[in-house]
RODO-2510 file (C-alpha; in nm, 4 decimals, decimal comma):
residues 633
     n   res          X          Y          Z
     1     m     9,8843    11,9544     4,2001
     2     l     9,8205    12,2098     4,4888
     3     a     9,5340    12,3641     4,3377
     4     l     9,3675    12,0257     4,2531
     5     m     9,4161    11,9164     4,5868
     6     i     9,2397    12,2239     4,7045
     7     v     8,9682    12,1839     4,4604
     8     f     8,8929    11,8253     4,6055
     9     a     8,9272    11,9490     4,9326
    10     g     8,6177    12,2143     4,8165
    11     v     8,3922    12,0261     4,6613
    12     g     8,3590    11,7164     4,9208
    13     t     8,4229    11,3442     4,8913
    14     n     8,0553    11,2566     4,7348
    15     l     8,2151    11,3545     4,3850
    16     f     8,3427    10,9761     4,4401
    17     g     8,0884    10,7851     4,5599
    18     v     8,1837    10,7532     4,9077
    19     p     7,8436    10,8169     5,0974
    20     q     7,8532    11,1298     5,3300
    21     q     7,9154    11,0216     5,7073
    22     p     7,6465    11,1091     5,9505
    23     a     7,6581    11,3363     6,2291
    24     a     7,7862    11,2679     6,5574
    25     d     7,4852    11,0754     6,7778
    26     a     7,3474    11,3642     6,9734
    27     t     7,1082    11,1532     7,2004
    28     p     7,1832    11,0640     7,5489
    29     a     7,3647    10,7224     7,6161
    30     v     7,5188    10,5613     7,9270
    31     t     7,8643    10,3726     7,8242
    32     k     7,9875    10,3070     8,1913
    33     i     7,8217    10,2747     8,5225
    34     e     8,0231    10,2606     8,8725
    35     p     7,9515    10,0925     9,0693
    36     p     7,8019     9,8284     8,7908
    37     n     7,6087     9,6374     9,1072
    38     w     7,5023     9,6952     9,4705
    39     w     7,3811     9,4902     9,7527
    40     v     7,0492     9,5397     9,9405
    41     g     7,0741     9,5927    10,3049
    42     l     7,4647     9,7164    10,2791
    43     t     7,4432    10,1269    10,2968
    44     p     7,1662    10,3250    10,3047
    45     e     7,2893    10,5093    10,0147
    46     v     7,4712    10,4374     9,7170
    47     l     7,6601    10,7044     9,4260
    48     v     7,6451    10,5889     9,0873
    49     l     7,8624    10,7702     8,8470
    50     l     7,7753    10,7254     8,5025
    51     s     8,0039    10,7930     8,2142
    52     g     7,8670    10,8435     7,8229
    53     r     7,7491    11,1794     7,6229
    54     e     7,4623    11,3760     7,6558
    55     l     7,4046    11,3412     8,0334
    56     e     7,2640    11,6705     8,1399
    57     a     6,9514    11,5164     8,3476
    58     t     6,6638    11,7397     8,4181
    59     h     6,4727    11,3549     8,5778
    60     v     6,6198    11,0647     8,7045
    61     a     6,3572    10,8120     8,8531
    62     c     6,3784    10,4683     8,8814
    63     n     6,1250    10,1756     8,8484
    64     l     6,1337    10,0436     9,2407
    65     p     5,9368    10,2360     9,4965
    66     t     6,1969    10,1786     9,7316
    67     l     6,4750    10,3314     9,5071
    68     t     6,4742    10,7397     9,5316
    69     v     6,7136    10,9550     9,3527
    70     s     6,7998    11,2218     9,6258
    71     r     6,9723    11,4490     9,4000
    72     t     7,1689    11,4267     9,0526
    73     q     7,4711    11,6344     8,9371
    74     a     7,5723    11,6553     8,5257
    75     t     7,9596    11,7690     8,4813
    76     a     8,1907    11,7816     8,2023
    77     g     7,9308    11,9176     7,9496
    78     g     7,7072    11,6112     8,0448
    79     k     8,0263    11,3396     7,9683
    80     y     7,9127    11,2715     8,3635
    81     l     7,6484    11,2188     8,5736
    82     f     7,6404    11,1598     8,9094
    83     v     7,3092    11,0049     9,0962
    84     w     7,2502    10,9879     9,4477
    85     l     7,0195    10,6734     9,5271
    86     k     6,8501    10,6069     9,8622
    87     i     6,7965    10,2249     9,9207
    88     g     6,4849    10,2019    10,1257
    89     a     6,3660     9,9416    10,3711
    90     g     6,1598     9,6628    10,2129
    91     t     6,3924     9,6925     9,8562
    92     k     6,4022     9,3409     9,7490
    93     s     6,7200     9,2193     9,5046
    94     g     6,6719     9,2519     9,1611
    95     t     6,7630     9,4852     8,8741
    96     a     6,6933     9,8496     8,9383
    97     v     6,5968    10,0473     8,6087
    98     c     6,6292    10,4081     8,5988
    99     r     6,5334    10,6499     8,3449
   100     i     6,7098    10,9626     8,2254
   101     t     6,5543    11,2437     8,1012
   102     a     6,7578    11,5359     7,9644
   103     p     6,7443    11,8409     7,7294
   104     k     6,8589    11,6115     7,3954
   105     g     6,6333    11,3039     7,4682
   106     a     6,6233    11,0184     7,7294
   107     t     6,8012    10,6927     7,8205
   108     s     6,8156    10,4336     8,0902
   109     f     7,0778    10,2667     8,3214
   110     e     7,0483     9,9345     8,5174
   111     l     7,1873     9,8818     8,8552
   112     p     7,1435     9,4956     8,9871
   113     l     7,0830     9,4926     9,3684
   114     a     7,1442     9,1395     9,5034
   115     a     7,0726     9,0348     9,8671
   116     r     7,4460     9,0154    10,0554
   117     t     7,6263     8,6716    10,1036
   118     p     7,6362     8,5286    10,4566
   119     t     7,9295     8,6809    10,6162
   120     l     8,0611     8,3807    10,7598
   121     g     8,4342     8,2911    10,6923
   122     r     8,4712     8,6276    10,5465
   123     f     8,6053     9,0110    10,6463
   124     q     8,8359     8,8018    10,8615
   125     g     9,0642     9,0466    10,9382
   126     l     9,4469     8,9917    11,0864
   127     s     9,5768     8,8517    11,4270
   128     p     9,9107     8,8205    11,5911
   129     d     9,8635     8,4081    11,4512
   130     d     9,9141     8,5291    11,1000
   131     v    10,1980     8,5006    10,8623
   132     m    10,1893     8,7159    10,5500
   133     y    10,2962     8,6113    10,2068
   134     l    10,3490     8,8880     9,9242
   135     i    10,2615     8,8106     9,5723
   136     m    10,3116     9,0035     9,2524
   137     p    10,0153     8,8075     9,0424
   138     d    10,2151     8,8726     8,6725
   139     r    10,5391     8,6974     8,7838
   140     f    10,3976     8,4073     9,0046
   141     a    10,2308     8,1312     8,8004
   142     n    10,0736     8,1543     8,4732
   143     g     9,7550     7,9568     8,5403
   144     d     9,5734     8,0293     8,2173
   145     p     9,7962     8,1532     7,8907
   146     r     9,4416     8,2584     7,7040
   147     n     9,4919     8,6057     7,9021
   148     d     9,8899     8,6299     7,8615
   149     q     9,8226     8,9125     7,6161
   150     p     9,4435     9,0447     7,5481
   151     a     9,3116     9,1648     7,2692
   152     e     9,3120     9,5390     7,3565
   153     a     9,6472     9,4873     7,4740
   154     p     9,8705     9,4059     7,1891
   155     g    10,2008     9,3620     7,2512
   156     s    10,2132     9,3749     7,6045
   157     h    10,3395     9,0658     7,6717
   158     d    10,7237     8,9318     7,6502
   159     r    10,8702     8,6994     7,9386
   160     a    11,1980     8,8733     7,7967
   161     k    11,1291     9,2098     7,8816
   162     p    11,1568     9,3065     8,2345
   163     r    10,9005     9,5271     8,2375
   164     a    10,6565     9,3674     8,0207
   165     y    10,3492     9,1741     8,1206
   166     h    10,5099     8,7794     8,1777
   167     g    10,1880     8,5993     8,1666
   168     g    10,1099     8,5733     8,5612
   169     d     9,7799     8,5489     8,6988
   170     l     9,4973     8,4556     8,9207
   171     a     9,4429     8,1327     8,8257
   172     g     9,7957     8,0522     8,8556
   173     i     9,7988     8,1669     9,2446
   174     k     9,4859     7,9427     9,3209
   175     n     9,6920     7,6650     9,1770
   176     h     9,9693     7,6932     9,3863
   177     l     9,7408     7,7478     9,7296
   178     a     9,8730     7,4338     9,8753
   179     y    10,2028     7,5047     9,7845
   180     m    10,1690     7,8362    10,0007
   181     k    10,0126     7,6070    10,2941
   182     e    10,3072     7,3365    10,2800
   183     l    10,4990     7,6454    10,3166
   184     g    10,3039     7,7864    10,6418
   185     v    10,1915     8,1133    10,5706
   186     t     9,8116     8,2109    10,6284
   187     t     9,7877     8,5284    10,4327
   188     l     9,7907     8,6480    10,0751
   189     w     9,8750     9,0100     9,9940
   190     l     9,8375     9,0526     9,6168
   191     t     9,9690     9,3593     9,4547
   192     p     9,6839     9,5753     9,2945
   193     i     9,4657     9,3513     9,0442
   194     v     9,2882     9,6137     8,9052
   195     k     9,2555     9,7493     8,5381
   196     n     9,5639     9,9038     8,4303
   197     g     9,6484    10,1151     8,1494
   198     a    10,0348    10,0630     7,9826
   199     t    10,2278     9,7799     7,8314
   200     q    10,4810     9,8480     8,1331
   201     d    10,1917     9,8436     8,3981
   202     y    10,2342     9,4857     8,5387
   203     h    10,2752     9,5870     8,8777
   204     g     9,9104     9,7078     8,8924
   205     y     9,9991    10,0856     9,0565
   206     g     9,8808    10,2436     8,7221
   207     a     9,4989    10,1792     8,7242
   208     v     9,2539    10,2745     8,4612
   209     d     8,9747    10,1367     8,5985
   210     l     8,8742    10,0496     8,9664
   211     y     8,6068     9,8371     8,8924
   212     a     8,7793     9,5918     8,6695
   213     v     9,0278     9,3338     8,7185
   214     d     9,3002     9,3752     8,4996
   215     p     9,2436     9,1403     8,1766
   216     h     9,5791     9,0195     8,1754
   217     l     9,5067     8,8767     8,5273
   218     g     9,1653     8,7333     8,4488
   219     t     8,8186     8,8203     8,5648
   220     v     8,6155     8,9288     8,8836
   221     k     8,5091     8,5593     8,8823
   222     d     8,8711     8,4814     8,8930
   223     y     8,9279     8,6831     9,1742
   224     q     8,6066     8,5433     9,3284
   225     d     8,7139     8,2173     9,3257
   226     l     9,0654     8,2601     9,4365
   227     v     8,9108     8,4230     9,7727
   228     a     8,6993     8,1159     9,8061
   229     a     8,9497     7,8767     9,7499
   230     a     9,2147     8,0673    10,0155
   231     h     8,8953     8,0473    10,2764
   232     q     8,8488     7,6754    10,2031
   233     q     9,2068     7,6324    10,2774
   234     h     9,1897     7,8496    10,5942
   235     m     9,4078     8,1416    10,4323
   236     k     9,3474     8,4896    10,4357
   237     i     9,3471     8,7451    10,0938
   238     f     9,4735     9,1031    10,1531
   239     f     9,3766     9,3445     9,8488
   240     d     9,5866     9,6475     9,7728
   241     a     9,4215     9,9577     9,7691
   242     v     9,5557    10,2767     9,6213
   243     p     9,3278    10,5864     9,7109
   244     n     9,6020    10,7916     9,6395
   245     h     9,6420    10,7963     9,2976
   246     v     9,5609    10,6530     8,9470
   247     g     9,7559    10,5917     8,6339
   248     p     9,8088    10,8543     8,3476
   249     k     9,6364    10,6878     8,1018
   250     h     9,2931    10,6757     8,3087
   251     p     9,0386    10,8695     8,1121
   252     w     8,9396    11,0885     8,3978
   253     v     9,2828    11,2489     8,3534
   254     a     9,1797    11,4030     7,9751
   255     n     8,8339    11,4432     8,1071
   256     p     8,7801    11,4412     8,4844
   257     p     8,4146    11,4097     8,6506
   258     l     8,4590    11,7570     8,8511
   259     p     8,6858    12,0407     8,7792
   260     d     8,8643    11,8961     9,1284
   261     w     8,8415    11,5311     9,1154
   262     f     9,2542    11,5609     9,1125
   263     h     9,4727    11,7879     9,2920
   264     g     9,5567    11,9777     8,9931
   265     t     9,5609    11,8717     8,6496
   266     l     9,7625    11,7138     8,3767
   267     q     9,9318    12,0598     8,2913
   268     h     9,9649    12,1940     8,6286
   269     h    10,0399    12,0060     8,9595
   270     l    10,2894    11,9832     9,2279
   271     d    10,4878    11,6707     9,2325
   272     s    10,4821    11,4203     9,5491
   273     f    10,8348    11,5218     9,6590
   274     s    10,8356    11,7145     9,9897
   275     p    11,0134    12,0853     9,9892
   276     v    11,1521    11,9451    10,3710
   277     k    11,5162    11,8526    10,3367
   278     g    11,6682    11,6742    10,6164
   279     t    11,8487    11,9637    10,7266
   280     s    11,5496    12,1006    10,8844
   281     y    11,5717    11,8566    11,1282
   282     g    11,9268    11,8514    11,2338
   283     k    12,0077    11,5780    10,9874
   284     t    12,3280    11,5366    10,7710
   285     g    12,2901    11,7183    10,4197
   286     g    12,4106    11,5648    10,1040
   287     q    12,2911    11,2562    10,1247
   288     a    12,0667    11,0406     9,9360
   289     s    11,7529    10,9333    10,1241
   290     g    11,5517    10,6311    10,0148
   291     n    11,2381    10,7484    10,1976
   292     d    11,0297    11,0634    10,2029
   293     p    11,0763    11,2982    10,4715
   294     f    10,7757    11,2511    10,6153
   295     e    10,8799    11,4303    10,9183
   296     a    10,6704    11,7289    10,8390
   297     l    10,3711    11,5335    10,8357
   298     i    10,3694    11,4292    11,1876
   299     d    10,5220    11,7683    11,2606
   300     p    10,2802    12,0053    11,4857
   301     h    10,4600    12,3107    11,3714
   302     a    10,4707    12,2580    11,0275
   303     p    10,2863    12,4843    10,8582
   304     a    10,0425    12,3643    10,5654
   305     s    10,3262    12,5211    10,3296
   306     m    10,5667    12,2133    10,4256
   307     k    10,3286    11,8996    10,3754
   308     k    10,1046    12,0225    10,0700
   309     n    10,3525    11,8623     9,8380
   310     l    10,3456    11,5131    10,0070
   311     t     9,9466    11,4943    10,0173
   312     e     9,8559    11,6654     9,7068
   313     g    10,1579    11,6553     9,4423
   314     w    10,1549    11,3967     9,1872
   315     f    10,3010    11,0564     9,3072
   316     f    10,6747    11,0855     9,1103
   317     g    10,5371    11,3969     8,9515
   318     v    10,3458    11,1798     8,7212
   319     l    10,0602    10,9820     8,8990
   320     p     9,7299    11,2014     8,9153
   321     d     9,6684    11,2458     9,2799
   322     m     9,3039    11,1798     9,3906
   323     n     9,1509    11,5172     9,5551
   324     t     9,0364    11,3370     9,8781
   325     e     8,8928    11,6165    10,0378
   326     n     8,6574    11,6485     9,7912
   327     p     8,3447    11,4659     9,9758
   328     v     8,2128    11,3181     9,6255
   329     v     8,5879    11,1729     9,5352
   330     a     8,5772    11,0211     9,9110
   331     q     8,2709    10,8885     9,8851
   332     y     8,3552    10,6745     9,5609
   333     l     8,6526    10,5599     9,6846
   334     l     8,5161    10,4246    10,0077
   335     q     8,2490    10,2848     9,8100
   336     n     8,4866    10,1000     9,5842
   337     s     8,6837     9,9905     9,8549
   338     i     8,3378     9,8225    10,0021
   339     w     8,2337     9,6881     9,6470
   340     w     8,5586     9,4978     9,6191
   341     a     8,5262     9,3435     9,9915
   342     e     8,1369     9,2672     9,9569
   343     t     8,2201     9,1333     9,5611
   344     s     8,5122     8,8790     9,6914
   345     g     8,4759     8,8237    10,0870
   346     l     8,8706     8,9823    10,1196
   347     d     9,0141     9,0009    10,4601
   348     g     9,1750     9,2986    10,4281
   349     f     9,3196     9,6057    10,2733
   350     r     9,6962     9,6728    10,2161
   351     v     9,7195    10,0492    10,1763
   352     d     9,9582    10,1870     9,9502
   353     t    10,1315    10,5406     9,9918
   354     f     9,9211    10,6051    10,3114
   355     p    10,0873    10,9332    10,3981
   356     y    10,0676    11,1098    10,0790
   357     v     9,6584    11,0768    10,1268
   358     g     9,4822    11,3677    10,4050
   359     r     9,4386    11,2261    10,7313
   360     k     9,0655    11,3246    10,7441
   361     f     8,9955    11,1010    10,4441
   362     w     9,1444    10,8046    10,6064
   363     a     8,9423    10,8543    10,9137
   364     e     8,5866    10,8671    10,6892
   365     w     8,7276    10,5964    10,5077
   366     h     8,7825    10,3410    10,7687
   367     a     8,4970    10,4403    10,9713
   368     g     8,2802    10,3947    10,6817
   369     l     8,4646    10,0325    10,6516
   370     r     8,4153     9,9628    11,0017
   371     r     8,0612    10,0110    11,0029
   372     i     8,0065     9,7099    10,7482
   373     y     8,2967     9,5072    10,8394
   374     p     8,4275     9,5536    11,2169
   375     y     8,7070     9,3087    11,1770
   376     l     8,8743     9,4095    10,8538
   377     t     9,2473     9,4916    10,8891
   378     t     9,4213     9,7511    10,7089
   379     v     9,8058     9,7494    10,6995
   380     g     9,9648    10,1223    10,5515
   381     e    10,2782    10,1627    10,3769
   382     v    10,4586    10,4181    10,5368
   383     f    10,8349    10,4064    10,3950
   384     h    11,0350    10,5422    10,6690
   385     p    11,2949    10,4311    10,8878
   386     d    11,1790    10,6401    11,2081
   387     p    10,9471    10,4577    11,4412
   388     s    10,8167    10,8025    11,6043
   389     v    10,7164    10,8791    11,2247
   390     t    10,5581    10,5457    11,1351
   391     s    10,3854    10,4841    11,4398
   392     f    10,2154    10,8616    11,3996
   393     f     9,9985    10,6969    11,1246
   394     v     9,8353    10,3968    11,3257
   395     g     9,5010    10,4260    11,4609
   396     g     9,3533    10,4261    11,7827
   397     v     9,4184    10,7100    11,9017
   398     k     9,3573    11,0714    11,8106
   399     r     9,6927    11,2718    11,7288
   400     y     9,7685    11,6570    11,7527
   401     d     9,5536    11,7296    11,4354
   402     g     9,2811    11,5597    11,6544
   403     i     9,2390    11,2792    11,4024
   404     d     9,2220    10,8811    11,4328
   405     s     9,2956    10,7424    11,1081
   406     g     9,1495    10,4394    11,1572
   407     l     9,4186    10,2551    11,0615
   408     s     9,4891     9,8988    11,2363
   409     t     9,8940     9,9108    11,1636
   410     v    10,1750     9,9700    10,9442
   411     f    10,4366     9,7740    10,7829
   412     d    10,7333     9,7867    11,0258
   413     y    10,9930     9,9628    10,8035
   414     p    11,1938    10,0729    11,0779
   415     m    11,2754     9,6978    11,1848
   416     y    11,3125     9,6371    10,8238
   417     f    11,6141     9,9271    10,7690
   418     t    11,7543     9,8259    11,1096
   419     l    11,7733     9,4157    10,9915
   420     r    11,9348     9,4982    10,6508
   421     d    12,1821     9,7335    10,8593
   422     v    12,2678     9,4879    11,1171
   423     l    12,2930     9,1668    10,8413
   424     l    12,4358     9,3703    10,5763
   425     k    12,6236     9,6389    10,7460
   426     d    12,7463     9,5003    11,0470
   427     a    12,5740     9,7895    11,2268
   428     p    12,5065     9,7072    11,6093
   429     v    12,2503     9,4623    11,6473
   430     g    12,1299     9,6871    11,9745
   431     r    11,9481     9,8670    11,7073
   432     i    11,6818     9,5942    11,6792
   433     a    11,5965     9,6552    12,0766
   434     d    11,6404    10,0272    11,9892
   435     v    11,3218     9,9970    11,7158
   436     l    11,1364     9,7746    11,9998
   437     r    11,1747    10,0519    12,2555
   438     h    10,9685    10,2951    12,0279
   439     d    10,6462    10,0171    12,0273
   440     n    10,4699    10,2150    12,3359
   441     l    10,4398    10,4388    12,0809
   442     c    10,1822    10,2118    11,8967
   443     v     9,8461    10,0838    12,0622
   444     y     9,9094     9,7446    11,9041
   445     p    10,2362     9,6720    11,8684
   446     d    10,1882     9,3181    11,8415
   447     m     9,9642     9,3965    11,5009
   448     l    10,3120     9,5734    11,3251
   449     v    10,4040     9,3374    11,0033
   450     p    10,7786     9,3205    11,0370
   451     f    10,9540     9,2513    10,7307
   452     f    11,3314     9,2166    10,5353
   453     a    11,1995     9,2633    10,1763
   454     n    10,8961     9,3736     9,9255
   455     h    10,8627     9,4297     9,5959
   456     d    10,9665     9,7641     9,6004
   457     v    11,3449     9,6974     9,7160
   458     p    11,6166     9,5250     9,5649
   459     r    11,6369     9,1448     9,7004
   460     f    11,8313     9,0267    10,0308
   461     a    12,0067     8,7708     9,8598
   462     s    12,1556     8,9878     9,5977
   463     a    12,2268     9,2945     9,8069
   464     e    12,5601     9,3694     9,8761
   465     g    12,7162     9,1847    10,1936
   466     s    12,4356     8,8918    10,1509
   467     s    12,4728     8,5295    10,2138
   468     p    12,2473     8,2122    10,2551
   469     e    12,3661     8,2317    10,6237
   470     k    12,2448     8,6105    10,6279
   471     i    11,8949     8,5282    10,4714
   472     k    11,8151     8,2426    10,6964
   473     l    11,8908     8,4963    11,0083
   474     a    11,6727     8,7394    10,8501
   475     f    11,3947     8,4895    10,8308
   476     g    11,4880     8,3923    11,1872
   477     l    11,4575     8,7382    11,3314
   478     t    11,1729     8,8127    11,1064
   479     l    10,9770     8,5494    11,2113
   480     t    11,0265     8,5028    11,6062
   481     l    10,9962     8,9146    11,6931
   482     r    10,6561     9,0702    11,7793
   483     g    10,4414     9,1129    11,5097
   484     i    10,2461     8,9529    11,1770
   485     p    10,5834     8,8576    10,9592
   486     e    10,5551     8,9240    10,5953
   487     i    10,7278     8,7648    10,3421
   488     y    10,8246     8,8220     9,9969
   489     y    10,7430     8,5496     9,7034
   490     g    11,0456     8,3676     9,6378
   491     d    11,2813     8,4525     9,9286
   492     e    11,1883     8,1422    10,0782
   493     i    11,4100     7,9733     9,7856
   494     g    11,6557     8,2368     9,8279
   495     m    11,5629     8,4421     9,4814
   496     p    11,8052     8,6660     9,3899
   497     g    11,7090     9,0271     9,1876
   498     g    11,8624     9,3698     9,2312
   499     g    11,6587     9,6978     9,1926
   500     d    11,3112     9,7545     9,0198
   501     p    11,2292     9,5051     8,8218
   502     d    11,4745     9,3009     8,8606
   503     n    11,3716     9,2215     9,2096
   504     r    11,0043     9,0591     9,0459
   505     r    11,1568     8,8325     8,8371
   506     d    10,9098     8,5249     8,7570
   507     f    10,8724     8,2382     9,0488
   508     p    11,0453     7,9393     8,8736
   509     g    10,8169     7,6805     8,7826
   510     g    10,5451     7,8984     8,7424
   511     w    10,5446     7,8652     8,3465
   512     i    10,5417     7,5615     8,1579
   513     g    10,8628     7,4554     8,0355
   514     d    11,0455     7,6313     8,3353
   515     a    11,3855     7,4866     8,3848
   516     n    11,3272     7,3943     8,7522
   517     n    10,9977     7,3915     8,8998
   518     a    11,0243     7,5458     9,2627
   519     f    10,6606     7,4493     9,3518
   520     t    10,7809     7,1276     9,4385
   521     q    11,1002     6,9419     9,6220
   522     a    11,1725     6,7192     9,3510
   523     g    11,1969     7,0800     9,1398
   524     r    11,4178     7,2693     9,3816
   525     t    11,7748     7,3124     9,3487
   526     r    11,9781     7,1518     9,6295
   527     e    12,0201     7,5305     9,7881
   528     q    11,6800     7,6220     9,7257
   529     q    11,5360     7,3176     9,9196
   530     e    11,8093     7,4284    10,1835
   531     m    11,6402     7,7358    10,2253
   532     f    11,2746     7,6300    10,1903
   533     s    11,3228     7,3802    10,4452
   534     y    11,4624     7,5958    10,6783
   535     v    11,1909     7,8745    10,6380
   536     q    10,8943     7,6072    10,6866
   537     a    11,0470     7,4770    11,0081
   538     l    11,0478     7,8306    11,1275
   539     l    10,6972     7,9043    11,0507
   540     r    10,5792     7,5385    11,1833
   541     i    10,7615     7,6396    11,5041
   542     r    10,6002     7,9503    11,5254
   543     g    10,2382     7,7860    11,4315
   544     e    10,3002     7,5509    11,7281
   545     h    10,4138     7,8052    11,9594
   546     s    10,2051     8,0812    12,1247
   547     a    10,4504     8,2748    12,2795
   548     l    10,6220     8,3226    11,9110
   549     r    10,2809     8,4430    11,7831
   550     g    10,1467     8,6774    12,0485
   551     g    10,3530     8,6631    12,3476
   552     k    10,5039     8,9762    12,5307
   553     l    10,8555     9,0097    12,4146
   554     w    11,1516     9,0820    12,6919
   555     h    11,4753     9,1939    12,6122
   556     l    11,7446     8,9822    12,8170
   557     a    12,0645     9,0754    12,6338
   558     s    12,1550     9,3299    12,3593
   559     d    12,4882     9,4586    12,2427
   560     e    12,7035     9,4821    11,9475
   561     s    12,6847     9,1682    11,8107
   562     s    12,4431     8,9804    12,0085
   563     y    12,0227     9,0028    12,0791
   564     v    11,8972     8,7521    12,3260
   565     f    11,5287     8,7986    12,4401
   566     a    11,2359     8,6158    12,5759
   567     r    10,8540     8,5459    12,4260
   568     e    10,6355     8,4895    12,6781
   569     s    10,2521     8,3815    12,6689
   570     e    10,0140     8,2224    12,9212
   571     e    10,1380     7,8810    12,8224
   572     e    10,4995     7,8958    12,7893
   573     r    10,8139     8,0881    12,7679
   574     l    11,0958     8,0843    12,4940
   575     v    11,4288     8,2149    12,4663
   576     v    11,5599     8,3423    12,1081
   577     a    11,9359     8,4019    12,0834
   578     f    12,0604     8,5931    11,8044
   579     n    12,4329     8,6006    11,7074
   580     n    12,5425     8,8423    11,4087
   581     s    12,9501     8,7938    11,4686
   582     t    13,1627     8,5530    11,2551
   583     q    13,2980     8,4097    11,5612
   584     e    13,1218     8,1814    11,8536
   585     r    12,9781     8,3971    12,1275
   586     n    12,9835     8,2736    12,5154
   587     l    12,7355     8,5332    12,7292
   588     h    12,6343     8,4746    13,0834
   589     i    12,2781     8,6699    13,0986
   590     p    12,1663     8,7879    13,4771
   591     l    11,8109     8,6300    13,5504
   592     s    11,7046     8,8210    13,8422
   593     d    11,3785     8,9890    13,7564
   594     t    11,3089     8,8731    13,4320
   595     p    11,0616     8,6268    13,2845
   596     a    11,3277     8,3281    13,3069
   597     q    11,4061     8,4119    13,6846
   598     s    11,1725     8,1165    13,7769
   599     a    11,2524     7,8469    13,4607
   600     a    11,3483     7,5070    13,6401
   601     g    11,5273     7,3894    13,3015
   602     i    11,6145     7,4868    12,9456
   603     s    11,5552     7,2795    12,6146
   604     l    11,6842     7,3310    12,2308
   605     l    11,4178     7,3894    12,0003
   606     f    11,5467     7,5037    11,7248
   607     g    11,9448     7,5570    11,5933
   608     g    12,2405     7,4941    11,6996
   609     a    12,3105     7,7268    12,0476
   610     k    12,3430     7,5748    12,3478
   611     a    12,2422     7,6960    12,6768
   612     e    12,2821     7,5833    13,0866
   613     l    12,0903     7,7558    13,3646
   614     g    12,2612     7,8584    13,6994
   615     k    12,0975     7,9419    13,9744
   616     y    12,1038     8,3135    13,8867
   617     e    12,2060     8,3302    13,5050
   618     m    12,1891     8,1950    13,1632
   619     h    12,4837     8,0596    13,0271
   620     l    12,4764     8,0872    12,6193
   621     t    12,7024     7,9619    12,3940
   622     m    12,6171     8,0410    12,0447
   623     p    12,7723     7,9523    11,6993
   624     a    12,8801     8,2291    11,4694
   625     q    12,6199     8,3803    11,2436
   626     s    12,3168     8,1404    11,3886
   627     l    11,9681     8,1891    11,5342
   628     s    11,8562     7,9498    11,8149
   629     i    11,5094     7,9053    12,0069
   630     f    11,4953     7,7527    12,3238
   631     v    11,2091     7,6414    12,5910
   632     l    11,2126     7,7322    12,9336
   633     d    11,0734     7,4497    13,1560
***
């Protein structure tokens, strides 16, 4: 039998009447164009990355006289071709056809060039008037069941599996804009919407195509429609940008466009865990850390060896790290962000894993964006409890390295850690004032983004020590402190959930057949409605009172269990009284040399506390575990 198999193997399959397979097509061909289109008058140059075969061009020329090829670079044995196109003055909208001449033949590619859409009502950026609402699209609402399981992703959809796709999409978000409007938020931050590669990549952070919407979520047109619909409701949209890495299934991983497209290779790379331990800075050893030790990145005395893992390592040793020091990579990533902005009219970027990317790249990326979109806001993720660390990454000032990152602001992780410690672990309430004390480190502290929950941490409702009263206190503080608050979807109805992925449950009512529909008052449970009404009332008060949005914050009293502060704008003065104790508290607060010293009266705006004004002091009676707001006359 073995001998017979060898004979068959030697004579070939034509003996059995099977036609001989033709040799692989060796002529040049373009299979992918990035970016797929561009705009006249947007940038003087566009870098086009072509994927395909046999693209070792000897000549590239386009049919428009105002469109010139300044240079080309073929790589990876002709699998990629970079083409730098200069868009000259007088270029009209239309489709450019560019012919590629190569040793094995010729091919062409098309690049549509469009006129820019008027910018009015687009690219708005954030202000302290805004409130951000974080949505994980796959887990919010299923607006189009037809995309639940795309043909290219069989077996990816299963609501019974916490790490599978559940069917939420962009249409589902668009269908529920009225709910967010009713709640009182102004800005939607969606976790990444770009195409991902694995069945468990519902979260969006495993990109395989930076120019496509994931088919589970919809299409580019769906995203454009969502942004337009939000703008019609006077709401804003933030895009989650991830220049640090792509997913492990991205085609680049096996065949990178350039040898140094990534930091390292699939076989040989650093991981992102810093070699610097807490003990290096005098911290107690042996304690688990929920965040990376970014201290070395802000330390002017730390050599490159202490920083390299963070800025060049593959995230968790798995996600391929983009080599943003390579100017071609940097140009590609900047263009990608410009493309998404111009395509949709989005209002800002949430920037993932901000410290893991070199600061020179961020300075250039921001400069490139701001030349076109001066009002665009960027909010960086710096997962660290120390404000002296997080503030280092905020732009507006050059740091010890001579670089201004350009970043508009950061999420206020120091306040996040503090609020959770105070409310869940009975840490001294005075720690809130201590975080605020560091606001002098930021150029614009009123742009910081306080929050108490997001998609990377366990739900507050399910944390040890939590209760409905504690959730209300978390909302009360987040929505009255300085800054632009962020709310995680579902927290406004007290959604439970442990660690990842349990903290990313489906929003009740987002799917046909759900037992209750929390998008409507009639569909909410009594507990859900009570929480929703509380948050809605706070948001309404914040929207009605300028002092809570952009007013200056003043400490009035702070101790182990209470914090009393004033918010002052040109129009009004408010007092916020927070009591974390399980007992009622009575405080006598001196008013001399405070913004409240000239007040003639005080009236309750929100909550159950009582206040009286004396000649030189304010007497507060605060119920146990309460937050109240007063207006000073």
